[in-house]
C-alpha positions as CSV (number, residue, x, y, z in Angstrom):
1,M,124.4,166.1,83.3
2,A,127.8,165.7,85.1
3,T,130.8,167.8,83.7
4,C,133.8,165.6,83.4
5,I,136.4,167.4,85.3
6,A,138.5,166.2,88.2
7,G,140.3,168.6,90.0
8,A,144.0,168.3,89.8
9,L,146.7,169.4,92.2
10,V,149.4,171.3,90.0
11,L,152.2,172.2,91.9
12,E,154.0,174.9,90.4
13,W,156.6,177.8,90.6
14,G,157.0,179.7,87.7
15,M,157.1,177.0,85.0
16,A,158.5,174.4,87.4
17,K,156.3,171.7,88.5
18,L,156.8,169.0,91.1
19,T,155.2,165.8,90.0
20,L,154.8,162.7,92.0
21,R,155.2,159.3,91.2
22,I,155.5,155.9,93.2
23,D,157.5,152.8,92.0
24,F,156.2,150.3,94.2
25,D,158.3,148.0,92.0
26,A,159.5,147.4,88.7
27,E,155.8,146.2,87.5
28,R,153.9,148.7,89.9
29,A,153.7,152.1,90.2
30,I,151.0,155.0,90.6
31,G,151.5,158.6,89.0
32,P,149.6,161.7,88.4
33,G,148.2,160.4,85.1
34,K,146.5,157.4,86.4
35,V,145.1,159.1,89.9
36,R,143.6,161.5,87.1
37,L,142.0,158.3,85.2
38,L,140.4,157.5,88.6
39,E,139.0,160.5,89.6
40,L,137.7,161.5,86.2
41,I,135.9,157.4,86.1
42,D,134.8,158.6,89.8
43,S,133.3,161.9,88.6
44,C,132.0,160.2,84.8
45,G,130.9,157.0,85.9
46,S,132.8,155.3,82.6
47,I,136.2,154.1,81.8
48,S,135.8,155.5,78.2
49,A,134.3,158.7,79.2
50,A,137.3,159.4,81.2
51,G,139.6,157.8,78.8
52,R,138.2,160.6,76.2
53,Q,138.4,163.3,78.7
54,M,142.4,162.2,78.8
55,G,142.8,162.2,75.1
56,M,143.3,158.0,75.3
57,S,141.6,155.5,73.5
58,Y,139.1,153.0,76.2
59,R,141.4,150.0,75.8
60,R,144.4,152.1,77.1
61,A,142.4,153.8,79.5
62,W,141.0,150.1,80.1
63,L,144.1,148.5,80.4
64,L,145.6,151.1,83.1
65,V,142.4,150.4,85.0
66,D,143.5,146.3,84.7
67,N,147.1,147.7,85.6
68,L,145.9,149.2,88.8
69,N,142.7,146.6,89.9
70,R,145.8,143.8,89.8
71,C,148.6,146.1,91.7
72,F,146.5,146.2,95.0
73,R,144.8,143.9,97.0
74,E,141.3,145.2,96.1
75,P,140.1,146.4,93.1
76,L,140.2,149.7,92.7
77,V,137.5,150.5,90.3
78,A,134.3,148.5,89.5
79,A,133.1,147.8,86.1
80,Q,129.4,146.8,85.0
81,V,128.8,145.0,81.7
82,G,126.7,147.1,78.9
83,G,123.1,146.2,78.4
84,V,119.9,147.8,78.6
85,K,121.2,150.8,80.8
86,G,124.4,150.5,79.3
87,G,127.5,149.6,81.6
88,G,129.7,152.0,83.9
89,A,132.4,151.8,86.2
90,S,132.5,153.7,89.4
91,L,135.6,153.8,92.4
92,T,135.1,151.5,95.1
93,P,135.5,152.9,98.2
94,F,139.0,150.9,98.3
95,G,139.7,153.2,95.2
96,R,139.1,156.8,96.7
97,A,141.2,155.6,99.5
98,V,143.7,155.1,97.1
99,V,143.3,158.0,95.7
100,A,143.0,160.1,98.7
101,H,146.5,158.7,100.2
102,Y,148.4,160.0,96.4
103,R,146.8,163.3,97.1
104,A,148.1,163.9,100.7
105,I,151.4,162.4,100.2
106,E,151.3,164.7,96.7
107,K,150.2,167.9,99.4
108,A,153.0,166.9,102.0
109,A,155.7,167.0,99.0
110,E,154.8,170.2,98.0
111,T,154.9,171.9,101.7
112,A,158.3,170.2,102.3
113,G,159.5,170.6,98.7
114,A,158.3,174.2,97.8
115,A,161.2,176.1,99.2
116,H,164.0,174.0,97.3
117,V,161.5,173.9,94.1
118,G,161.4,177.7,94.1
119,A,165.0,178.3,94.6
120,L,165.7,175.8,91.7
121,A,164.0,177.5,89.4
122,A,164.6,180.7,90.4
123,S,168.4,179.6,89.6
124,L,167.6,178.7,86.2
125,A,169.2,180.5,83.2
126,D,166.9,182.5,80.6
127,S,166.1,180.5,78.1
């Protein structure tokens, strides 16, 4: 049985964390939550299992997947209707490419911003 844990890149400098969100327009965006959901769907083979891993309802997970599938020219997630073998979901090759592009941008942002985020974090007042 596969463990439903996706590798997530967390960019931290002490308590500071760089988070990347890409807003394409007012209705279309992708960020760490949606990308993590996609990664969990890929590793779990299920929208509901991925949602549970993230502490959200199946409906919320399904709505996010539906939004992602509508945002792009091709679907990111292919869902199979339940039945004798049960339902399931998997990332399409395009969905895997979207995740890979997001993670590459995230890595580039970490590299480009490391010194600046570190400097800001070092300049914080004691709490």
